[in-house]
N, C-alpha and C positions, 0 to 999 in steps of 0.2 A: 563452587561456586553457589551462594544461598540462595536460598527461595527471593531472599529482598534483592537482590542483586542482579537474580534472575531476570527479575520483573521487569526492570530496567529499560531492557530489550524487547518487552512484547508490546503490542498495539491488541487489547482487549476488543475483540472485532462479534460482532452481530451484524449479519445483512441478507438474513433469508427475507423474503418476500412477506411472509406471511408474520412476520415479528412485531407484538403489540407494544403498547404505548409502557407498559406495565414489562415489559422485557428487556424496552430498552432504561426503563428506569431504573432496574437491579443490575445491567452488564453495567450503569454509571456507578451504583453503592458498590458493586464487588472491583470495580476499578480501584477507587478510592484506598478498600480493605485492600485491596493486594498492593498497591503503589504502582502502577504497571505505568511506558511510556504517553501512552495514547490509549482513548476509545477510538473503533471506526466504526461509522452506520451508515446511513443512506441518506441522501441529500435530502428528502421527505419528511425526515423525524429529526432537521433541525428547524428553530432553535431548542436547542432540549432546556427546562425550567431551569431557568435561575438556582441556582445552588446547585445541581446534578450533579457536577463536576469538580473535583478543587482545583486550582489555581494549578498547580504543578506535573497536570497530564495535560497532553496537549489532547487537540478535538479533530479525528481524520474524520474525512468525507469521501464518498468515492462518484467519480466523475466518469460518465460512457460505460458505465457500470450496466451487465458483463460482459458484455459482445464489444465493445468499443468502435462499434460500425455505425458510428456519429461524425454528422455533421463537424467539422472542429470550431467553427462556428458554433455551435450549439451548445456544445463541450463545456469551451468557451463561460459562456451566458453561465449555464452551471456552478461551472467550478470558483465565480464571482459570485453567484448569490448564496452558495455554500458559506463563502470568505463574511458575506454579509451575516449570513445569520449564525457567526460565530467561528467559524471551522476555522483550523491555524494551520491544518493539512490539507490536502488533496491525491488523491491515490486514483490518479488515472486510464484509462486502458486504453493502452496504446491501439491503433487500427492496425490490425491483423493483415488485411488485404495489401494496404502499403508498404508492409513487410515483406511481403511476397510476391507483390507487385516487384519486389526491390526498387520502390521509388522513394528515396531518400531524401527529396525536396519535399515533397507532398508532407512526408512525417515530421521531416523537419518542422516546415509553416505549422505543420498542424500542433506542436507541442509548444512553440513560441507562442502561437496566438492561444493557449491557453494559461503560459507566464505572462504573459503581456496583461490577461486580464484580472491578474491577483499582486498584493502587493509584495513587498520584497521578504517581507518578514514571515512570509505564510511560503513553507515546504512544498515543491511539488515533489510527488513522486508517480514514476508511469510504468506501468504494470504490466511488463511485454509477453508475458504465456509462456517462460520458458521452454516449458516440456511439449511446446505445440514447434521449435523451430528447431534449425541446427543448429552445430557451435557455432558457423560463420555467420548464423542470420543473427543470433544474440550476442555475439561481437559487433556487428555492426549497426543493429538495434541499441542497443546502449552508447558506443558511442555518438552515434547519430542524436538521439535525447538528451543526451550531459552537452553535447554542443549548445542544443538548444533553449538551457535553461533547467534541463529537471535537476533536484535535486539527489533522489533514491531513483534509482531503481532497485523495480521490487518483482518477482518470478512468477507471480499467477494470482489469477483470480478465487479461484477454491470453486468454480463453474464451471470451467472448461473441460472438454471429455480427455484432451489428452495427459491429463492430470496437473499435481502444484508442484510444488518446490521438490528436487532434487542436489546433493553434494554436489556431484558435477557443474550442475548452472551456477550456483551461489559460490562454488570456488572462478568457475570465466569469467561471472561477470563483476568479482571482486578485483582479479584480475587484470579486468580488461579498462573498470570504473578509475581503479587505483586509490589509493587509503582517503579521500577527501571526499568525495562522494557516498552517500549513502549505500546499501545494500539489505534490499528488507526482501526475508521469504517469508512467504505466504502458497497457505495449501497445504492440507496433510498433516502439518504439523500439531500432532496428538498426543505426545509424550514425552517427557524430560529428555530421556535417551537419542529423540530427535532433534529438540532444540540445543543441544548443546552438540549436537554434530553440528548444527547450519553455522552456528555462532561460531564455530573451529573454522569452520569453510568463510568465513571471511561476514557471516550476516550481523548485523550491529542494531538491525531491526526485525522481529518476528510477528509477523497476522496468525493471530489464531484464536478462534475459539473455548478453546479447552485451556485456557490458562488455570483454571484451578489444578487440574489433573498434573501439569506441568510444574507448577509449585510445589504440589503436594499437600496442599493448605487444607 
């Protein structure tokens, strides 16, 4: 896979709380240069200054980040506000408390609430923190969020103590959701080798802040 081909899998990401306006501007400049699929930023960084990002690059924004322990209606307002401010993709953190309670009805309701706050053209990615879950929890969480309107399932925030993406989790997520739902691997993807392993496992998006190193540009 060439660097240009690999770039089309990448959500070029900057989510550190201390990120400056200049760092966000640099993120967008690099994204334009690399030709990535998307950039991913925090809600407070939107809207981006006019002309920051190529029309060919999606603008992703996190919601309920990083804990996911937010009221569903608040996540919905955050998502709708991000969309109004230019986001074309929403990366929403699942409520892990609901997962560990096996409260699947409430989990589905929360995802539907966020989905209904968005236009149909905006992609909804749901972050499940796969490293914190058992295989059974991964499978059930993926099924519930997809049934409730998610366009993608995503492994990790990169902020959870349990860790980030693994090949096993990506393979299991892909097997669970089938070929028509997106799988995004995120958290700890810092090398080209790891990126290619995640793609081989079934990921069709990669969340990373190490884009330049992965593409070897």
